[in-house]
N, C-alpha and C positions, 0 to 999 in steps of 0.2 A: 187605310185611314190617313188622312192628311193632317199634319201636325205643325203648329208654329210653336217654337221655343225661343224664349228670350234668355239671354245670359250676360253676366257681366255687369260693371258698373256703368254710370253714365258721367260724363265731365261737363261741368258747367263753367264756361270761361269767365275769369276775372279781367284778363288782359291776354295778349297774345302769348304770354309765357306761363301764367299761373291759371289754375282752375280749381273748383269745389269738386270733390269726389268722395268716394268711400272705399272700403277695404275688400269689396268683392272681387274675388279672383275669376269668376265665371266657371269655375270647376263644376258646380252642381248642374248649371244649365247645360254645359257641353255634355255632362254625363247623360243627362235625360235624352238630349239629341242622339248620342251614340247608341242608347238602349232603344229608342224609337227605330232607328235604322236597322238595328240588329233583328227587330220584330217585323221588319218589312214594310214599315210605313214610310210614307213621303214626308220628308222634313224640310221646313224653313227655319233656319237659325238666325235670329236677329240679335246681333252681338254688340255690346259695347266694347271699349279698349281692353283687349286682354292678351295674354302671351301664350295662348293655346292654339296647336294646329287645328285647322277646321276639319271636322268629320267628314270622311270621304263618302260621297252621295248626298250630302246636305246642300240645298242652296243657302248659302251665307250672305246675309245682308249686314254690313258694317254701319254702325252709327256712333256718334259720340255723345250728344245731349239727350235730354229727356223728350224734348219735342221732337227730334228726329227719330227717337225710338217710338214714341206715339204714332207718328206718321207712318212708320214702317208696319206697325201692327195693325192699323186700321186699313192700311193698304192690303195686307194679306187675310185680314178677318173673314172676308167672304169666301175665300178660297178653302179655309181649313174647317176640320171637323172638331179639333181640339186645339186649345190654347194653354200652354205651360208658362206662367210668367214667373220665371226664376231670377230675372234681372233684379239687381238692387238699383232701382230708379231714384236719383236725387230728388227729394221732396222740395228743396229750394234751389233758385239760381239767382245769380247777381242781377238786379233790375237793369243796369246797364253795364256791358262790358266795356273797358277801355279799349281804344283803337291802337294804342302804342303802350309799351311796357312802363308800369307805374315805378317810378324811382324811389328808393328808400329815403332819399333826401328830402322827400315831400312830407315826411313825418308819419304820424300815426294815420292808420287807414281805417275808415269805418265804411263797411259795405252795407248796402241797402239790399236786402234779399226779397224776392218775391215768389211764391208759390208756383211750382210746376203743375201742369195739368196732371190729372189723376187718369192713368191709363186704363186701369181696371173699371173705373166709373164710366168712362167713354165706352169700353167694350160692353158693358152691362146693357146699354140702350140697343145694341145690334147683336146680342147674344145668340138669339134664336135657340136653336137645338144644340149648339155647340157645347162642348164641355170645357169649363174653364177651371184651371187649377193655379191658386195663388201660393205666394210662400210669405211666412212671417218669422223673421229674424228679430228675436226679443232678447231682453236683458232681465225682465222680471214679468211676473203675472202671465206666464206663457199661455196657458190654456184660455184664459179670459180674453187676452188680446187677440189671440188666434180666432176665437169663436166670434169676437166682434168684427173681425176683418172678414169672415166667412159671411156673416149676415149683411153688413154694409154693403160689400162688393157684389153680392149675389153669386158667390163661388159654389162649385160643386165639391171642391176638395181645397183645403188649406194644408200645407207642409210647414209645421211649426218647429222651430228649434231655438234653444238657449244659447247665444253665442259666446256666453261666458263660460259654458261647461268644456272641459278639457276634450279636444278631439271634435268639437261640433262648431267651431268658430270659422273664421274667414281663412283662406288660403291654405286650407289643410286637405287631404285627400279622404277623411272620414266625416261622418255626420251622425248625429244621434237626433232623429226627429220623431214628431208625433203627428200622424195622419188623422185630420178630423174633417168629416164629409158633411153634406147637407142634410144627410138622414139622421145625423146625430151619433154615428159610430165614430169611436176614438180608438186608434192603434198605436200604442207605444212601440217603437222599433228599438232594438238595442244599437249601440255603437256599431257601425258597419261603413264600408266603403261608399263613397259617393256613387260609385257605379252600381253597387247593390241597392242603394236608396232609389237610384233612377230606375232600376228594374221594377221596383215596388210600386213606383208611380206610374210607368207605363202599364203594367199588369192592371193596376186599378182603373185606369181610363179604358182599357180594352174591356174589362169586366163591366163596367158601367155602361158602355155603349153596346154591348152584347143584350144586356138586360133590357135596356130601354127599346131595343128593336127586336125583341123576342128571339135571341140567340144568334142574330147575324149583326155584323159590324154596322152602326149606324153612320150614314154619311150625310151631312148637312151643307157641306161646302160646294163651291162652283168650280168649274175648270179654271186652272190657272192662266 
């Protein structure tokens, strides 16, 4: 099976020195990539800026901004059978980045933000028979928000976690997630390592594609 995995944050430049980003470490996405490789799958890992060694055997595409990540995803979409969107993509970016460093003496700074493109919405139009997994990192109404994302984005599976729970937030090696699929099945997983969560996700994708093709792995991608 051919899998595209996204991981890490994006950075949206304010000027050549500063940027808007988030607290994603990339650990969950990299764990999914490693799990897929252990299972013998071909992996393209599209990574935002992180401090993690690339998994041996994966093709790594490095990006910084949300637009760069979207372009990389769309470039590899036709190749893959499954897409796992574990990256924490910035929802907004500065409408205009300054070409030189903004000095403090300029006084208060007001930034105008504009929405970044919705990568999963773009993917939905060309999804075909691919399996698409999204993530929902929430602080409240976990199931409600996760189900909403599942439906709006046309996902096959959403991996939801409350980032306020101990051991389930950013830049830690553990996670406590709920798996919600398009058939209505909900599975609450206990606190476990992100590598173990990744195993569950890859196993779910394999099971899903076997079922869809009568016991054989379903392949919808084209040659790279």
